[in-house]
C-alpha positions in Angstrom: 115.1 102.1 47.2 111.6 101.9 48.6 108.4 101.5 46.6 106.3 104.5 45.7 102.6 104.0 45.5 100.2 106.7 44.4 96.5 106.6 45.4 94.3 108.5 43.0 90.6 108.8 42.2 88.7 111.7 40.6 85.4 111.2 42.5 85.3 112.1 46.2 84.2 109.6 48.8 85.9 106.6 47.2 87.9 105.9 50.3 91.3 106.8 48.9 92.8 108.1 52.1 91.2 105.3 54.2 92.7 102.6 52.0 96.2 104.3 52.1 96.1 104.7 55.9 95.2 101.0 56.4 98.1 99.9 54.2 100.5 102.2 56.0 99.5 100.8 59.4 99.7 97.2 58.2 103.3 97.8 56.9 104.2 99.6 60.1 103.0 96.7 62.2 105.2 94.5 60.1 108.2 96.7 61.0 108.5 98.5 57.7 109.3 102.2 57.4 106.5 104.2 55.7 106.5 107.8 54.4 103.2 109.6 53.8 102.9 112.4 51.3 99.6 114.2 51.3 98.9 116.2 48.1 95.1 116.2 48.5 93.7 119.7 49.3 91.4 118.1 51.9 94.5 117.1 54.0 92.6 114.1 55.5 95.8 112.0 55.6 97.7 114.7 57.4 95.0 114.9 60.1 95.0 111.1 60.5 98.8 111.0 60.8 98.7 113.8 63.3 96.4 111.7 65.6 98.7 108.7 65.4 101.8 108.0 67.4 103.7 105.6 65.1 107.5 105.5 65.0 107.5 103.7 61.7 105.2 106.2 59.8 106.5 109.6 58.8 104.5 112.4 57.4 106.5 114.2 54.7 105.6 117.9 54.3 105.4 118.5 50.6 103.9 120.9 48.0 102.8 120.5 44.4 105.9 122.0 42.9 108.3 119.7 44.7 106.1 116.5 44.9 108.3 114.4 42.6 111.5 115.4 44.4 110.0 114.6 47.8 108.7 111.2 46.6 112.2 110.2 45.3 113.9 111.4 48.4 111.5 109.6 50.7 112.0 106.3 48.7 115.7 106.4 49.7 114.9 106.3 53.4 111.6 104.3 53.6 110.4 100.9 52.5 107.1 102.4 51.2 106.1 105.9 50.1 102.4 106.3 49.9 101.1 109.4 48.1 97.5 110.7 48.5 97.0 112.5 45.2 94.1 114.5 43.8 92.5 112.4 41.1 91.5 115.0 38.5 93.7 114.9 35.4 96.4 117.5 36.1 100.1 118.1 36.0 100.3 117.0 39.6 98.7 113.7 38.9 101.1 113.2 36.0 104.1 114.1 38.2 103.0 111.7 41.0 102.2 108.8 38.6 105.4 109.3 36.7 107.5 108.6 39.8 105.4 105.7 41.1 106.1 102.0 41.0 102.3 101.3 41.3 99.1 103.3 41.1 96.0 102.3 43.1 92.6 103.6 42.2 90.1 102.9 44.9 86.6 102.7 43.4 83.2 102.2 44.9 81.1 99.7 43.0 78.9 102.1 41.2 78.8 103.1 37.5 79.4 106.8 38.4 82.5 105.9 40.3 83.8 103.7 37.5 83.3 106.6 35.1 85.3 108.9 37.4 88.2 106.5 37.4 88.8 107.0 33.7 91.3 109.9 34.1 93.5 107.8 36.4 93.3 104.8 34.1 94.3 107.0 31.1 97.2 108.7 33.0 98.6 105.3 34.1 98.3 103.9 30.6 99.9 107.0 29.0 102.8 106.9 31.4 103.1 103.1 31.2 102.8 102.6 35.0 101.3 99.6 36.7 97.7 100.2 37.8 95.4 98.4 40.1 91.7 99.2 40.7 90.5 98.3 44.2 86.8 97.9 44.8 86.1 99.6 48.1 83.0 99.7 50.2 81.8 96.6 48.5 78.2 95.7 49.5 77.1 92.4 50.9 74.8 91.9 47.9 76.7 92.6 44.7 74.0 92.8 42.1 74.5 96.5 41.3 78.3 96.0 41.8 78.4 93.6 38.9 77.0 96.2 36.6 79.7 98.6 37.7 82.4 96.0 37.1 81.0 95.4 33.6 81.2 99.2 33.0 85.0 99.1 33.4 85.2 97.3 30.0 88.8 96.3 29.2 90.0 98.1 32.4 88.6 95.0 34.3 92.1 93.6 33.7 93.3 96.0 36.4 90.8 94.8 39.1 92.3 93.5 42.3 91.1 90.3 43.7 91.2 91.8 47.2 88.2 94.0 48.1 87.3 96.1 51.1 83.7 95.7 52.4 81.3 98.4 53.2 82.2 98.4 56.9 81.7 101.2 59.5 84.8 100.0 61.2 87.1 101.5 58.5 85.9 105.0 58.8 85.3 105.0 62.6 88.9 103.9 63.3 90.3 106.7 61.2 88.7 109.3 63.4 91.1 108.5 66.2 94.2 107.9 64.1 93.8 104.1 64.1 92.7 101.5 61.6 90.0 98.8 61.7 92.4 95.8 62.4 93.8 97.6 65.4 90.4 97.2 67.1 89.9 93.6 66.1 92.5 91.3 64.8 90.1 88.4 64.0 87.6 90.4 62.1 86.5 90.5 58.4 88.0 94.0 58.1 91.4 92.7 59.3 91.3 89.8 56.9 90.4 92.1 54.0 93.3 94.5 54.8 95.8 91.6 55.1 94.6 90.3 51.7 95.0 93.7 50.2 98.5 94.2 51.6 99.6 90.8 50.2 98.3 91.5 46.8 99.9 95.0 46.7 103.2 93.4 47.6 102.8 90.8 44.9 102.1 93.5 42.3 105.2 95.5 43.3 107.3 92.3 43.0 105.9 91.4 39.6 
């Protein structure tokens, strides 16, 4: 059975879809089969996948009422099932998290973003599912970021060591169905994605 990873964050603009897509491409390059399930009403992941010609990445058409069934079915035929989920506390978030092996909450390093992460944290805790908080769009100077980290309180225990920087390359690559490392293998962006992939795999194996 493959691993199911749900990406959730209540606040828009946290980079949830971008993080998911970069992990999908990294695993595809490593020869792993990846299923994408787009439950976010914005359908950004669907558009990215539609621009991409990747034999190792499959977009699974799903709907709210059958999300859990599609997640489990995809895990039988893929190494990784990546679910782009609306972050607001809802039955859909509950259903996705309940079937997941890991929940990743991308979070920009601001206090407001930290506050918006609370519903995802609460849901993962209630359903007793492993959770990781990924600091995304991390600025070169981290003074204000440290305040946001402090605002997490005891949820700091979920913070990932890997962080993605505030780099234009991440969003620009998405516009053409690519990812930042595909435009530069020896870049800071590529190193960050590789560190993230390694840490996620370690979390799944724990």
